[in-house]
C-alpha positions as CSV (number, residue, x, y, z in Angstrom):
1,M,5.1,4.4,4.8
2,Y,5.2,5.3,8.5
3,S,5.2,8.4,10.6
4,R,8.7,9.0,12.1
5,R,7.3,9.9,15.4
6,V,8.4,7.4,18.2
7,G,6.5,8.2,21.3
8,D,6.8,12.0,21.8
9,K,9.9,12.4,19.6
10,V,10.5,12.5,15.8
11,T,13.5,10.3,14.9
12,E,15.4,9.1,11.8
13,F,15.5,5.6,10.4
14,G,18.0,3.8,8.4
15,T,18.4,0.4,6.6
16,S,20.1,-2.2,8.8
17,G,20.9,-4.6,5.9
18,M,19.3,-7.4,7.9
19,L,16.2,-9.4,7.1
20,Y,13.5,-11.2,9.0
21,R,11.3,-13.6,7.1
22,S,12.9,-12.3,4.0
23,N,11.8,-8.7,4.8
24,K,13.9,-5.7,5.6
25,L,14.7,-4.6,9.2
26,M,15.1,-0.9,9.7
27,Y,16.7,0.8,12.7
28,D,16.2,4.1,14.4
29,R,19.2,6.3,14.9
30,A,18.2,7.4,18.4
31,T,18.3,4.0,20.1
32,N,19.6,1.7,17.4
33,T,16.5,-0.5,17.9
34,L,15.7,-2.8,14.9
35,W,12.1,-2.4,13.6
36,H,10.0,-4.7,11.5
37,Q,9.3,-2.9,8.2
38,F,6.0,-4.8,7.7
39,L,4.6,-4.4,11.3
40,G,6.1,-1.0,12.4
41,V,7.1,-2.4,15.8
42,P,10.4,-3.0,17.5
43,A,12.1,-6.3,16.8
44,V,15.4,-6.2,18.7
45,G,16.8,-3.5,21.0
46,P,15.8,-1.3,23.9
47,L,12.3,-0.4,22.6
48,V,11.1,-4.0,22.5
49,G,8.2,-4.4,24.9
50,S,7.5,-0.6,25.0
51,G,4.2,-1.0,23.2
52,I,5.3,1.6,20.6
53,K,3.9,1.0,17.1
54,L,4.6,3.4,14.2
55,K,1.6,5.0,12.6
56,L,1.0,3.6,9.1
57,I,0.3,6.3,6.5
58,P,-1.6,5.7,3.3
59,S,0.7,5.6,0.2
60,L,0.7,4.0,-3.2
61,V,2.9,2.8,-6.0
62,T,2.3,4.7,-9.2
63,T,3.9,6.1,-12.3
64,W,5.5,9.6,-12.3
65,Q,3.2,10.6,-15.1
66,D,0.0,9.7,-13.2
67,W,1.3,11.3,-9.9
68,L,2.3,14.5,-11.7
69,E,-1.1,14.7,-13.4
70,S,-2.9,14.5,-10.0
71,H,-0.3,16.5,-8.1
72,P,1.2,19.1,-10.4
73,D,2.7,21.1,-7.5
74,T,4.4,18.1,-5.9
75,T,7.9,18.1,-4.4
76,V,10.3,15.4,-5.5
77,L,12.9,13.6,-3.4
78,S,16.3,13.9,-5.2
79,I,17.9,10.8,-6.4
80,D,21.3,12.5,-6.6
81,T,22.4,11.2,-3.2
82,G,26.0,10.8,-3.9
83,V,25.7,7.2,-2.7
84,Y,24.2,5.3,-5.6
85,P,24.3,6.2,-9.3
86,R,21.0,7.5,-10.9
87,A,20.7,4.2,-12.8
88,S,20.1,2.4,-9.5
89,Y,16.7,4.1,-9.3
90,R,15.2,2.8,-12.5
91,P,11.7,1.2,-12.0
92,E,11.8,-2.5,-11.2
93,G,10.0,-3.3,-14.4
94,D,12.8,-1.8,-16.5
95,P,15.1,-4.6,-17.9
96,R,18.0,-2.3,-17.0
97,S,16.9,-2.1,-13.3
98,I,19.2,-3.8,-10.7
99,Y,16.0,-5.4,-9.4
100,F,14.6,-6.6,-12.7
101,D,16.1,-10.1,-12.5
102,Y,14.8,-10.5,-8.9
103,R,11.4,-9.4,-9.8
104,S,11.1,-11.7,-12.8
105,D,12.6,-14.7,-10.9
106,P,9.7,-16.8,-9.3
107,E,11.8,-17.6,-6.3
108,T,13.1,-15.4,-3.4
109,M,16.7,-14.5,-2.9
110,F,16.6,-15.5,0.8
111,P,14.7,-18.2,2.6
112,A,11.0,-17.5,3.2
113,P,9.8,-20.5,5.2
114,H,6.2,-19.2,5.8
115,R,4.5,-19.6,2.5
116,S,1.0,-20.2,1.0
117,S,0.1,-21.8,-2.3
118,L,-3.1,-19.7,-2.6
119,L,-1.1,-17.3,-4.9
120,R,2.2,-17.4,-6.6
121,T,5.2,-16.5,-4.4
122,K,5.8,-13.1,-6.1
123,D,2.3,-12.2,-7.1
124,Q,1.8,-8.5,-6.1
125,V,-1.0,-7.8,-3.7
126,L,-2.5,-4.9,-1.9
127,G,-2.7,-5.9,1.7
128,L,-5.2,-4.3,4.1
129,K,-5.7,-4.7,7.8
130,L,-8.7,-3.4,9.7
131,D,-10.0,-4.2,13.2
132,G,-7.7,-7.2,13.5
133,Q,-8.7,-8.7,10.1
134,S,-6.4,-8.8,7.0
135,K,-7.1,-9.3,3.3
136,A,-4.9,-9.5,0.2
137,Y,-6.1,-8.1,-3.1
138,P,-4.0,-9.5,-6.1
139,L,-2.9,-6.8,-8.4
140,D,-4.3,-8.8,-11.4
141,A,-7.8,-8.7,-9.8
142,L,-7.4,-4.9,-9.1
143,L,-6.5,-4.2,-12.7
144,D,-9.4,-6.3,-13.9
145,Q,-11.9,-4.6,-11.5
146,P,-10.9,-1.0,-11.1
147,V,-13.7,-0.5,-8.4
148,I,-14.2,-3.2,-5.9
149,N,-16.9,-2.9,-3.2
150,D,-16.0,-5.4,-0.5
151,S,-16.0,-6.0,3.2
152,L,-13.2,-6.6,5.7
153,G,-14.4,-8.1,8.9
154,A,-17.5,-6.1,9.8
155,K,-16.5,-3.0,7.8
156,N,-17.3,-2.1,4.2
157,V,-14.5,-0.9,2.0
158,V,-13.9,0.1,-1.6
159,V,-10.7,-0.3,-3.5
160,V,-10.0,2.0,-6.4
161,T,-7.3,1.2,-9.0
162,S,-6.0,3.3,-11.9
163,P,-5.0,1.7,-15.2
164,G,-1.4,2.0,-14.1
165,G,-2.0,-0.1,-11.0
166,A,-2.1,2.7,-8.3
167,A,-4.6,1.3,-5.7
168,R,-6.3,3.2,-3.0
169,A,-8.7,1.8,-0.4
170,Y,-11.4,3.7,1.6
171,R,-14.1,3.0,4.1
172,R,-17.4,3.1,2.2
173,G,-20.1,2.9,4.9
174,Q,-23.3,1.9,3.3
175,Y,-22.4,3.3,-0.1
176,K,-21.8,1.1,-3.2
177,F,-19.6,2.7,-5.8
178,S,-19.1,2.3,-9.6
179,S,-16.8,3.9,-12.1
180,P,-18.5,6.6,-14.2
181,E,-17.9,6.9,-18.0
182,T,-15.4,9.7,-17.2
183,S,-13.2,8.1,-14.5
184,A,-10.9,11.0,-13.9
185,G,-11.8,14.5,-12.7
186,A,-9.8,17.7,-12.3
187,E,-6.0,17.2,-12.2
188,G,-6.5,13.5,-12.9
189,V,-8.1,12.6,-9.6
190,P,-10.1,9.3,-9.9
191,L,-13.9,9.7,-9.8
192,L,-16.5,7.3,-8.4
193,R,-20.2,7.3,-8.5
194,D,-22.5,6.1,-5.6
195,Q,-25.8,4.4,-6.0
196,Q,-27.5,7.8,-5.9
197,G,-25.6,9.0,-9.0
198,R,-23.4,11.4,-7.0
199,E,-19.7,11.8,-7.9
200,W,-16.9,11.3,-5.4
201,Q,-13.2,12.1,-5.8
202,A,-10.7,9.5,-4.7
203,G,-8.1,11.7,-3.0
204,E,-5.0,10.9,-1.1
205,E,-6.6,11.4,2.3
206,A,-10.2,10.6,1.7
207,L,-13.0,9.8,-0.7
208,V,-14.7,13.2,-1.1
209,L,-18.2,14.0,-2.3
210,A,-17.8,16.5,-5.2
211,E,-21.0,18.5,-4.4
212,D,-20.3,18.7,-0.7
213,P,-16.6,18.3,0.3
214,S,-17.5,18.2,4.0
215,Q,-18.7,14.6,3.3
216,R,-15.6,12.4,3.4
217,L,-14.8,8.7,3.7
218,E,-11.5,7.9,5.3
219,R,-8.7,6.4,3.3
220,L,-7.2,3.2,4.6
221,P,-3.4,2.5,4.7
222,G,-2.2,-0.6,3.1
223,H,0.9,-2.5,1.8
224,M,1.6,-3.1,-1.8
225,A,3.8,-6.2,-1.5
226,Y,4.8,-9.6,-2.9
227,W,2.5,-12.3,-1.7
228,F,5.2,-14.2,0.2
229,G,6.0,-11.0,2.1
230,W,2.4,-10.3,3.1
231,F,1.6,-13.9,4.1
232,A,4.8,-14.1,6.2
233,F,3.4,-11.5,8.6
234,N,-0.3,-12.2,8.0
235,P,-0.8,-16.0,8.0
236,D,-4.5,-15.7,8.7
237,T,-5.1,-13.3,5.8
238,E,-8.1,-13.7,3.5
239,V,-7.5,-13.4,-0.3
240,Y,-10.0,-11.5,-2.5
241,S,-11.7,-14.0,-4.7
242,G,-13.0,-11.7,-7.3
243,V,-16.5,-11.4,-5.9
244,G,-17.4,-8.8,-3.3
245,P,-20.2,-8.9,-0.7
246,S,-23.9,-8.9,-1.8
247,P,-25.4,-5.4,-2.3
């Protein structure tokens, strides 16, 4: 998810129908520049070379049930667009989904020449980038370890994953977190416990100390993607091995 602000203006984006490295190219309706979906930078058009990069905003893939529990007053984007039938918006894991066959097929629909055998082509990963370093966290590892204390480059991070696979990453400073016996607080917000026994709430913008909300640890934006897609744009990426840094 990106901010729609391009320079000092807010613009609208659309889907071009074109791909680069088997990944979607979007376009802005102000200049018709094509943009890399994965990088947030111009690919073809008048804004190439401008130095403009869209701001990546933290987001997550989750279930409607989990989202509604955490955000009961949420607004919802209507799927009654008049363009596609409602059935087109079924979750990819639903056998009736138009994407189900693609998701279950181990191969890509279009060529993806930049590949790595470290993971399977369509393994799902949470990709993080921080200070020029990148790292992929396989979804299987995230589900197996709901709280991962790790480092990316010289920075300490923590990745928190719900049973439904919704993964959030935060800076953690010198804290080391674990999951308390009760892992969800008010309105379903995930809870963590630091080494001093204090509880933190894993919010959408920050990790917040329950007893003192002024103490916050920044949430990090990331990409939930297929492995082939992440690797195509991050060939120097690390892959989480299942073991974090030493305490």
